[in-house]
N, C-alpha and C positions, 0 to 999 in steps of 0.2 A: 540539435533538435530541428525537426522539420518546421519551417516557418508557419505552415498551415496549422500545425498542432499548437504552436505558441500563441497563435491568434484565435484559439478556441472561443467561439462565441458565448459559451456558458461558463467560462473559466471563473469569472467573478462570482457567479452563483455557486459554483462548486467550492470555491475558497471560503465562502461564508459558512459552509458546513464542514469543511475539512478539519479533522481533529489532529492532524500532524503538527507537532510543535516546531518543525523546521520550516518556518514561514519564508526563510530566505532561499529555500531550495528552488532551483529553476523549474522543477517538475510540480511544485505546489499548485494544486488545482487542475492538474493534468493527469487524471486517474490512469489512463492507458499507459502513459509514459512511466508513471510511478510503479505500476504493477509490473511492467516489463523489467524495470531496473531492479526491483526487489527479487523478482523471480530468478534473475540471472546471478544472484549472490550465492552461488552454489557452495562456497566454502564457509558460509556463515551458518550459525544455528538456524534450525527450521523456523523458529518464530521471526527471525529477521528477514526471512524470505517472503514475508507478507508485509504489505504496507501497514503503517501505524493504525489506520482506520479499521483494519480487519483483525488485528491481533487479539482483541478481546474475544471475538468469535472463535478464533483458532484455539485459544486457551480453554474456552468453554468446551469445545469439541474434544480436545485432548484430555480434559478431565473426565469425560464421559466414557472414554475408552478403557476397558478393563484389561489387565495384563494378558488375558487369553485372546483378546481381539487384536491387541497392538503388537 
């Protein structure tokens, strides 16, 4: 990881609200890094391609899609 990103000045503030259970992850509290890492998981199920904090929104959106739309 880029040193500038690791020293993110608001990382502690983000960590206070981060819902990810993997607190030992090097990207914990670094939303941009986390989003990129998950987006690049192209072989994983679609839900795993989103960070933990966004999965409830994805599930909600997917439940609203009717078979004709999806």
